[in-house]
N, C-alpha and C positions, 0 to 999 in steps of 0.2 A: 456600533450597535449599543443601544441603551441598556444599562444594567437592569435586570429584571429579577434577580434572585441573589440573596446573600446568605452564606453559611457562617454562623458566628460561634466561635469557641471561646469560652470564658472559664475562669477558675472558680467562681462562686455565684450564688443566687442573686445577690443584690446588684451585681453588675449586669446580669441578665435582665433583671427588672428595669434597670435604668436604660439599657440599650434598646429594649423593646419600645420604649417611648421615644428615644432620641433618634434612632436610625430613620424612621419615617419623616421626622422633622428635617433631617439632614439631606436625604436623597429622594424623598417622596415615597409613594406607596410601592414597595417591592415585596416580592415573596421572601420569606425568611425562615430559617431553621436554626435553632439554638442547641448547642451541646454544652452542658454545664458539667465541669469536672469537680471532684472533691478536693479542691485546693490546687495550688500551683504545681506541686510535685507530681500529682496525678495527671495534670494537664501535660506536663513535659514528658511523662512516662508514656502516655497513651497517644499523644499528638502525632508521632510519626506514622503509626498505622492508620489513624483517622485521616491524615492528609493523603496517604496513598489511596485509601478508599475513595476520597473525594475526587482525586485526580481522574479516576475511572468514570465518574458520573457528572463532573462539572461541564456545564454548557459554556459556550463562548461569552454569553451574557451574564455569567455568574461570577461571584467573588467570595473569597474566604476572608473573614476578619478574625484575627486572633488578638485577644486583649488580656494582658496580665498586669498585676500590680508590681511596681518595683519593690515595695516594702523597703527593706534595707539592703537589697542586693545591688550589685554593680550593674548599672544601666547598659553599658557596652557589652558585658558578658551575657546578659539576658537577651539583648537584641541579636547577638551572634547565635545563640542557641535557637532562637526562633527562626532566623534566616536559614541556618543550616538544616533545620527540619524541613522547611519548604523546599530547599534545593535538593535534598536527598529524595524527596517525593516527586521531583521533576516539575515543580510548580514555580512560576515566576513571581518574584516580589518586586516592590518598587526599587529595591537596591540591585537585585540580580538581573531582572528582565531577561531570564535565560530563554524564554519561549515567546517573546513578543509581548502581548497584552498581559498586564499584571493580573495574576490570579489570586495572590495572597497579600493582604495588608496586615503587617504585624505592628501592634502598638502597645506601648508600656505606659501605664498610669502612674504618675509621680505624685505622691508615693502610693496613694490609694484612691478609691472612688470618692471618698469624702473631700478630696482636693477639688473635685469638680463642683461640689456643693458650695464650698467657700468661693469658688469662681463665679457662681451665679446666686448671690445672696438674695436677690429678689425672689427667686424660686423657693428658697428655703423659708423666707418670711411669709410667702404666700401659703406654704404648708403649715408653718408654725408661727402664727402672727404675734405671739408674745415675745419673740426674740427681738433684740435690738437691731435696727436697720444700720447702725453704725459699726457693726463688727468688722467689715472689710477695711475700714479706715484705721483700725488699730494696727500698730507696727507688726505684731506677731502674726497677723493674718493677711497682711497686704499682698504677699506673694503666695498664692494657694499651694504651689508646688514646693515651697521651702519652709513649711510650718514645722517648727522644732518639736521633738518629743512624740511624734506619731500623729498623723492626720486624723485618724478616726478617734483617737483619744481626745484630741483637741475639740473635735466636733461634738463628741459626747459631752464634754465639760460645758461647752457653750449651750447646748440643748438643756442640760440639767440646770444650769443657772437660770434658764428661762422657764423652768418648771416642767420640762418634758423628760421622759425616759429616766425617771428616778431610779428604776431598777436596773439600768444599763441600756445602752443603745441597741435597738432591734433593727439591724441593718436592712433586712428585706422590707420591713414596714416603712422605714425612712425612704428607701428608694421608691416605693410605690406612691408615697405621699409627695415627694419632691419632684421626681422626673417629669410628671405631666406639666409642671409649671416652668420647666427649663427652656431657655431660648439659646440655641447653639451660637447665635451671632454675638451674644453679649458675654460669653463665658471668658473670664480672665485667666483661667488655668492654662498654662502653656501646653501641658500634655494633652488637654482636651482640644486645644486649637490645632495641634499637630494631627490628632485623630480626625477631627472635622475636615481639615484641608485634604488629607489623604483620601477620605471617602468621597469628597466632592470631586477630586481629580479622577478617581477611578470611575465614578458615575458618568463623568463627562467624556471619558476616553472612547 
C-alpha cells in the first residue's frame, strides 16, 4: 500500500520549514501534518502521549517521522529514548518491527540542521550567492557531520564572512531560503542520507 500520509514531530521551527520542502522531494506528494515542540526536552516529555494518540488514528498507509538534533548528546542514548517511546505506544519502528509494517521512523540529525546545509552547498550558494563555492573543500567542512565547535555556529560564521546575517543567524529565515534549492540525492551529510534512505524504504514498503 503506497504511503499517503506522514505525521512529523520536530523540536524546532527551522527543521519544520526544511522538512516541508524536503519530504515531497523525497517521497512525492503525500499528506502531511507537523507538530513542532518547544525544544528537544519538550519533545521527549510530550512525545509518549502524542504517539499513543497517533496510534489510535494512524491508517495503514501512514507514517510517523520523529526528527531530533543530536547537539552534544550521546547518539545511542537518544536513539534508545526514541525507540522506547514508540515501543511503549505500541508502534513498530525500523528496529523493532513489533507489529509488521513500520509505523515510526526515528532519525537524529548530526549534529544540527545546519550540517545538512553544509552537505548541499549548491543549495546554500543558490540562496546566498556571495558565499564561496569552495567551502566544502576546506578540511574543517569536508564532513558535514563532524564539524568542530558547533555546526550552526560554523554556518553562521561562514554566512557572516559572506556579508549575511551580521546580527546573528536567523534559522527559520535560512531554512526558508535554502530548503527549496536542496536536492536530496546530492547531500553529503551522512545523517541526512540515513533519513533519506529510511523514508524511501518506508514509502516503498
